C-alpha positions as a Python dict, from the first residue, in 0.01 Angstrom:
ca = {
    (1, 'M'): (0, 0, 0),
    (2, 'K'): (121, -336, 110),
    (3, 'N'): (-159, -351, 374),
    (4, 'I'): (-419, -276, 122),
    (5, 'L'): (-287, -535, -144),
    (6, 'F'): (-276, -791, 140),
    (7, 'S'): (-647, -721, 231),
    (8, 'L'): (-753, -747, -133),
    (9, 'I'): (-579, -1086, -176),
    (10, 'F'): (-722, -1215, 151),
    (11, 'V'): (-1075, -1106, 57),
    (12, 'S'): (-1023, -1271, -281),
    (13, 'V'): (-914, -1603, -126),
    (14, 'L'): (-1222, -1595, 103),
    (15, 'I'): (-1463, -1527, -180),
    (16, 'D'): (-1298, -1811, -396),
    (17, 'A'): (-1274, -2061, -97),
    (18, 'Q'): (-1361, -2419, -162),
    (19, 'V'): (-1429, -2660, 103),
    (20, 'T'): (-1234, -2989, 29),
    (21, 'T'): (-1212, -3156, 380),
    (22, 'F'): (-1525, -3324, 540),
    (23, 'P'): (-1697, -3342, 753),
    (24, 'W'): (-1712, -2954, 742),
    (25, 'T'): (-1904, -2753, 995),
    (26, 'E'): (-1992, -2390, 956),
    (27, 'T'): (-2012, -2228, 1312),
    (28, 'F'): (-2054, -1869, 1183),
    (29, 'E'): (-1797, -1764, 1450),
    (30, 'T'): (-1558, -1491, 1390),
    (31, 'D'): (-1270, -1733, 1362),
    (32, 'S'): (-1441, -1958, 1110),
    (33, 'P'): (-1227, -1949, 792),
    (34, 'T'): (-1535, -2007, 576),
    (35, 'A'): (-1792, -1771, 737),
    (36, 'P'): (-1706, -1484, 528),
    (37, 'S'): (-1750, -1685, 216),
    (38, 'W'): (-2128, -1717, 243),
    (39, 'T'): (-2301, -1502, -16),
    (40, 'K'): (-2662, -1373, -48),
    (41, 'I'): (-2908, -1403, -332),
    (42, 'Y'): (-3215, -1169, -299),
    (43, 'E'): (-3495, -1357, -463),
    (44, 'S'): (-3734, -1078, -359),
    (45, 'G'): (-3709, -783, -132),
    (46, 'T'): (-3382, -693, 47),
    (47, 'K'): (-3400, -879, 367),
    (48, 'E'): (-3052, -976, 493),
    (49, 'W'): (-2880, -1287, 639),
    (50, 'T'): (-2632, -1181, 896),
    (51, 'N'): (-2416, -1351, 1148),
    (52, 'V'): (-2529, -1225, 1504),
    (53, 'Q'): (-2489, -1298, 1873),
    (54, 'T'): (-2842, -1213, 1984),
    (55, 'S'): (-3170, -1278, 1811),
    (56, 'Y'): (-3381, -995, 1682),
    (57, 'Y'): (-3690, -1125, 1871),
    (58, 'G'): (-3853, -1438, 2030),
    (59, 'Y'): (-3593, -1623, 2216),
    (60, 'S'): (-3431, -1599, 2561),
    (61, 'T'): (-3114, -1786, 2481),
    (62, 'G'): (-2828, -1719, 2229),
    (63, 'P'): (-2659, -1948, 1956),
    (64, 'Y'): (-2693, -2309, 1970),
    (65, 'Q'): (-2321, -2338, 2032),
    (66, 'G'): (-2047, -2061, 2063),
    (67, 'T'): (-2119, -1697, 2041),
    (68, 'Y'): (-2250, -1638, 1676),
    (69, 'M'): (-2529, -1793, 1471),
    (70, 'A'): (-2676, -1706, 1122),
    (71, 'Q'): (-2994, -1496, 1126),
    (72, 'F'): (-3255, -1387, 858),
    (73, 'D'): (-3426, -1039, 892),
    (74, 'I'): (-3798, -1125, 926),
    (75, 'T'): (-3948, -762, 961),
    (76, 'T'): (-4191, -781, 682),
    (77, 'F'): (-4524, -932, 602),
    (78, 'N'): (-4457, -939, 227),
    (79, 'G'): (-4278, -1279, 186),
    (80, 'D'): (-3928, -1119, 105),
    (81, 'T'): (-3703, -1406, 27),
    (82, 'T'): (-3321, -1429, 48),
    (83, 'K'): (-3084, -1714, 1),
    (84, 'Y'): (-2768, -1754, 221),
    (85, 'V'): (-2529, -1953, -7),
    (86, 'S'): (-2250, -2165, 130),
    (87, 'P'): (-1897, -2156, -21),
    (88, 'V'): (-1832, -2412, -294),
    (89, 'L'): (-1809, -2772, -174),
    (90, 'N'): (-1601, -3026, -359),
    (91, 'L'): (-1794, -3343, -322),
    (92, 'S'): (-1665, -3495, -643),
    (93, 'T'): (-1520, -3799, -464),
    (94, 'A'): (-1794, -3839, -218),
    (95, 'T'): (-2082, -4077, -205),
    (96, 'N'): (-2390, -4036, 10),
    (97, 'P'): (-2315, -3684, 121),
    (98, 'T'): (-2549, -3544, 386),
    (99, 'L'): (-2645, -3202, 554),
    (100, 'E'): (-2751, -3136, 898),
    (101, 'F'): (-2782, -2827, 1101),
    (102, 'Y'): (-2957, -2668, 1408),
    (103, 'Y'): (-3234, -2409, 1376),
    (104, 'R'): (-3528, -2237, 1536),
    (105, 'N'): (-3834, -2066, 1365),
    (106, 'K'): (-4080, -1958, 1615),
    (107, 'D'): (-4409, -1799, 1511),
    (108, 'W'): (-4502, -1452, 1626),
    (109, 'G'): (-4871, -1422, 1716),
    (110, 'G'): (-4962, -1680, 1452),
    (111, 'D'): (-4727, -1526, 1186),
    (112, 'Q'): (-4481, -1797, 1061),
    (113, 'N'): (-4160, -1758, 854),
    (114, 'E'): (-4039, -2035, 626),
    (115, 'L'): (-3683, -2185, 620),
    (116, 'K'): (-3607, -2356, 290),
    (117, 'V'): (-3300, -2563, 206),
    (118, 'Y'): (-3172, -2589, -147),
    (119, 'Y'): (-2871, -2719, -349),
    (120, 'R'): (-2710, -2664, -681),
    (121, 'T'): (-2425, -2851, -851),
    (122, 'S'): (-2250, -2548, -1016),
    (123, 'S'): (-2263, -2169, -989),
    (124, 'S'): (-2471, -2150, -1304),
    (125, 'G'): (-2701, -2445, -1210),
    (126, 'A'): (-3063, -2430, -1114),
    (127, 'W'): (-3159, -2447, -737),
    (128, 'T'): (-3330, -2765, -626),
    (129, 'L'): (-3541, -2759, -310),
    (130, 'I'): (-3445, -3016, -55),
    (131, 'T'): (-3706, -2943, 213),
    (132, 'N'): (-3910, -2673, 386),
    (133, 'F'): (-3936, -2592, 754),
    (134, 'D'): (-4265, -2397, 813),
    (135, 'S'): (-4379, -2497, 1147),
    (136, 'S'): (-4327, -2313, 1483),
    (137, 'I'): (-4004, -2423, 1653),
    (138, 'S'): (-3938, -2235, 1989),
    (139, 'D'): (-3607, -2391, 2073),
    (140, 'W'): (-3307, -2538, 1900),
    (141, 'V'): (-3370, -2862, 1704),
    (142, 'T'): (-3182, -3053, 1433),
    (143, 'S'): (-3289, -3041, 1090),
    (144, 'G'): (-3234, -3416, 1078),
    (145, 'V'): (-2982, -3567, 833),
    (146, 'L'): (-3063, -3452, 487),
    (147, 'V'): (-2936, -3635, 181),
    (148, 'L'): (-2749, -3420, -81),
    (149, 'P'): (-2820, -3549, -420),
    (150, 'S'): (-2598, -3526, -719),
    (151, 'P'): (-2258, -3449, -562),
    (152, 'S'): (-2021, -3260, -776),
    (153, 'A'): (-1697, -3066, -751),
    (154, 'T'): (-1881, -2737, -752),
    (155, 'Y'): (-2164, -2790, -507),
    (156, 'Q'): (-2351, -2535, -305),
    (157, 'I'): (-2611, -2532, -43),
    (158, 'A'): (-2852, -2240, 32),
    (159, 'L'): (-3053, -2151, 343),
    (160, 'E'): (-3348, -1958, 222),
    (161, 'G'): (-3559, -1732, 445),
    (162, 'V'): (-3908, -1627, 361),
    (163, 'A'): (-4029, -1344, 587),
    (164, 'W'): (-4385, -1329, 711),
    (165, 'Y'): (-4302, -1131, 1030),
    (166, 'G'): (-4273, -1431, 1260),
    (167, 'C'): (-3985, -1438, 1520),
    (168, 'S'): (-3619, -1466, 1413),
    (169, 'I'): (-3501, -1736, 1182),
    (170, 'N'): (-3174, -1880, 1352),
    (171, 'V'): (-2942, -2136, 1211),
    (172, 'D'): (-2618, -2264, 1362),
    (173, 'N'): (-2359, -2560, 1324),
    (174, 'V'): (-2430, -2634, 944),
    (175, 'T'): (-2242, -2972, 893),
    (176, 'V'): (-2171, -3151, 564),
    (177, 'N'): (-2066, -3498, 585),
    (178, 'A'): (-1918, -3653, 256),
    (179, 'G'): (-2002, -4004, 369),
    (180, 'A'): (-1768, -4272, 221),
    (181, 'L'): (-1537, -4194, -46),
    (182, 'A'): (-1649, -4330, -380),
    (183, 'T'): (-1572, -4706, -431),
    (184, 'S'): (-1763, -4982, -592),
    (185, 'E'): (-2122, -5008, -465),
    (186, 'T'): (-2043, -5372, -351),
    (187, 'D'): (-1731, -5262, -146),
    (188, 'L'): (-1922, -4968, 12),
    (189, 'Q'): (-2202, -5204, 128),
    (190, 'K'): (-1939, -5436, 294),
    (191, 'K'): (-1803, -5150, 474),
    (192, 'S'): (-2117, -4993, 606),
    (193, 'F'): (-2422, -5205, 696),
    (194, 'K'): (-2673, -5460, 560),
    (195, 'I'): (-3035, -5434, 507),
    (196, 'F'): (-3283, -5716, 433),
    (197, 'P'): (-3512, -5802, 259),
    (198, 'N'): (-3452, -5590, -40),
    (199, 'P'): (-3693, -5543, -218),
    (200, 'T'): (-3946, -5530, 66),
    (201, 'S'): (-4317, -5475, 121),
    (202, 'D'): (-4351, -5439, 493),
    (203, 'Y'): (-4017, -5387, 696),
    (204, 'I'): (-3649, -5315, 643),
    (205, 'N'): (-3418, -5501, 884),
    (206, 'I'): (-3066, -5337, 948),
    (207, 'S'): (-2765, -5531, 1060),
    (208, 'S'): (-2474, -5316, 1159),
    (209, 'E'): (-2157, -5394, 1352),
    (210, 'K'): (-2168, -5047, 1498),
    (211, 'Q'): (-2436, -4911, 1733),
    (212, 'I'): (-2708, -4712, 1541),
    (213, 'S'): (-2815, -4374, 1677),
    (214, 'E'): (-3043, -4259, 1409),
    (215, 'V'): (-3217, -4394, 1096),
    (216, 'S'): (-3366, -4186, 812),
    (217, 'I'): (-3547, -4266, 498),
    (218, 'S'): (-3545, -4030, 192),
    (219, 'D'): (-3677, -4041, -161),
    (220, 'L'): (-3441, -4005, -452),
    (221, 'S'): (-3492, -3626, -462),
    (222, 'G'): (-3347, -3601, -113),
    (223, 'K'): (-3677, -3535, 66),
    (224, 'Q'): (-3673, -3678, 406),
    (225, 'I'): (-3975, -3899, 477),
    (226, 'K'): (-3917, -4041, 822),
    (227, 'T'): (-3645, -4031, 1107),
    (228, 'L'): (-3625, -4281, 1375),
    (229, 'K'): (-3398, -4336, 1675),
    (230, 'N'): (-3212, -4658, 1762),
    (231, 'E'): (-3416, -4865, 1538),
    (232, 'E'): (-3306, -5194, 1360),
    (233, 'K'): (-3648, -5288, 1215),
    (234, 'I'): (-3812, -5012, 1003),
    (235, 'P'): (-4169, -5022, 897),
    (236, 'V'): (-4230, -4922, 543),
    (237, 'Q'): (-4581, -5035, 476),
    (238, 'N'): (-4704, -4681, 428),
    (239, 'L'): (-4453, -4592, 154),
    (240, 'T'): (-4570, -4582, -208),
    (241, 'S'): (-4384, -4834, -443),
    (242, 'G'): (-4051, -4712, -561),
    (243, 'T'): (-3674, -4675, -479),
    (244, 'Y'): (-3567, -4498, -152),
    (245, 'I'): (-3244, -4417, 33),
    (246, 'I'): (-3219, -4546, 392),
    (247, 'Q'): (-2939, -4379, 584),
    (248, 'I'): (-2797, -4462, 929),
    (249, 'K'): (-2606, -4252, 1167),
    (250, 'N'): (-2385, -4442, 1413),
    (251, 'N'): (-2290, -4346, 1764),
    (252, 'D'): (-1935, -4257, 1648),
    (253, 'G'): (-2073, -3983, 1410),
    (254, 'T'): (-2027, -4194, 1090),
    (255, 'V'): (-2306, -4181, 831),
    (256, 'S'): (-2368, -4412, 543),
    (257, 'S'): (-2668, -4506, 326),
    (258, 'Q'): (-2802, -4752, 65),
    (259, 'K'): (-3095, -4770, -176),
    (260, 'F'): (-3388, -5016, -127),
    (261, 'I'): (-3697, -5095, -317),
    (262, 'K'): (-4045, -5080, -175),
    (263, 'K'): (-4279, -5317, -357),
}
């Protein structure tokens, strides 16, 4: 009886788990405390997300790292769609939170599955699309750093698989970085990096005391527009007029971002 009661309490804790420490990385390994807390929403059909060691089809290697990865069941031509939903993330004191993961999504004889990324700010909130990966990827690549808009205390992300009978969709090392803790915007800019000119029409120049490893530009919805490596002068001539987010990732792994205006 005690063992049964302990098991029920343990399962309840996992289901109600909330991530409060960042950066947080989901490895999908058996020793990951949050791996059992991922849930599924069947938008259409009954295709499953599972944590596996070996892909169903299409690849000669295993997970990106470790011995387990997340996989979506792709064995249908009907566009069956299932979300794999993260545990609740408490991002209430974070500014500029970001998401990054590794994935592969190879076509099978021209049939291509889709991997979509969503967020919501509460368990009853509507899902908002961040981006869609729908091209053939035969080996592990990064998603790039994706901005997580509208941080809240009850935030969730979802990996959505859409099955068109391509090769396996695999995802590994899902990482959420909360960025800097909320301070005044002026203080935040002093601690991160400087950009100029702002507003701009042609280029954004970056001044940072730390070595930059990656720069990305997103619109205010979180859709990533471009990513560059080791750049300190970013061309923006082709952007339409409006407000954007520029984000830098330093060699030490820190991530920070600021808004700029394209004239």
